[in-house]
C-alpha positions as CSV (number, residue, x, y, z in Angstrom):
1,M,239.5,93.3,118.9
2,K,238.7,89.7,119.9
3,K,235.1,90.7,120.8
4,K,234.6,92.3,117.3
5,M,235.8,89.1,115.6
6,I,233.5,86.9,117.7
7,F,230.6,89.3,117.0
8,S,231.4,89.3,113.3
9,F,231.5,85.5,113.2
10,I,228.1,85.3,114.9
11,V,226.6,87.8,112.5
12,V,228.0,85.9,109.4
13,A,226.8,82.5,110.8
14,T,223.3,83.9,111.4
15,V,223.0,85.4,107.9
16,M,224.3,82.1,106.4
17,S,221.7,80.1,108.4
18,F,218.9,82.3,107.1
19,I,220.1,82.0,103.5
20,G,220.4,78.2,103.9
21,S,216.9,77.8,105.4
22,S,215.2,79.9,102.8
23,Y,216.9,77.9,100.0
24,S,215.9,74.5,101.4
25,N,212.2,75.7,101.9
26,N,211.9,76.2,98.2
27,N,212.9,72.7,97.4
28,T,210.6,71.3,100.1
29,N,207.7,73.3,98.7
30,D,208.3,72.0,95.2
31,L,208.4,68.4,96.5
32,L,205.3,68.9,98.5
33,L,203.4,70.3,95.5
34,D,204.5,67.4,93.3
35,N,203.2,64.9,95.9
36,I,199.9,66.7,96.2
37,E,199.5,66.7,92.4
38,A,200.3,63.0,92.3
39,L,197.7,62.2,95.0
40,A,195.1,64.4,93.3
41,N,195.4,62.6,89.9
42,G,193.2,59.8,91.2
43,E,190.3,62.4,91.8
44,Q,190.1,63.3,88.1
45,E,187.8,61.6,85.6
46,N,189.2,58.6,83.8
47,G,191.3,59.4,80.7
48,I,191.4,63.2,81.3
49,K,194.2,65.4,82.6
50,C,193.7,69.1,83.2
51,I,196.9,71.2,83.1
52,G,197.6,74.7,84.4
53,E,195.3,77.6,84.9
54,G,193.6,79.4,82.0
55,T,190.3,79.8,80.2
56,V,189.5,76.2,79.0
57,D,186.7,74.4,80.8
58,C,187.9,71.2,82.5
59,P,185.3,68.4,83.1
60,I,185.9,68.6,86.8
61,G,184.6,72.1,86.9
62,I,187.7,74.4,86.9
63,K,189.3,76.7,84.3
64,V,192.6,75.3,82.9
65,E,195.2,76.0,80.2
66,A,194.7,72.6,78.5
67,V,192.7,69.4,78.7
68,I,194.3,66.2,77.6
69,R,192.1,63.2,76.8
70,F,193.6,59.7,76.8
71,Y,191.9,57.0,74.8
72,G,192.3,53.3,75.4
73,L,190.5,50.0,75.0
74,E,188.9,50.1,78.4
């Protein structure tokens, strides 16, 4: 009986560790993608932001959902 309890505890601990690691990877991936997007903003043309994936032509040569043009006094 004692061996069954120890085995059950090990199985439950293993399952919980897999669930916990898969949950934390999703948060890490989102943070990583946000950082990559922030770094890539400097590579775009001045005053233009391309958003999403779609059928609109972006000036940097890709198809996007929307193109936002910023106007200023520069």
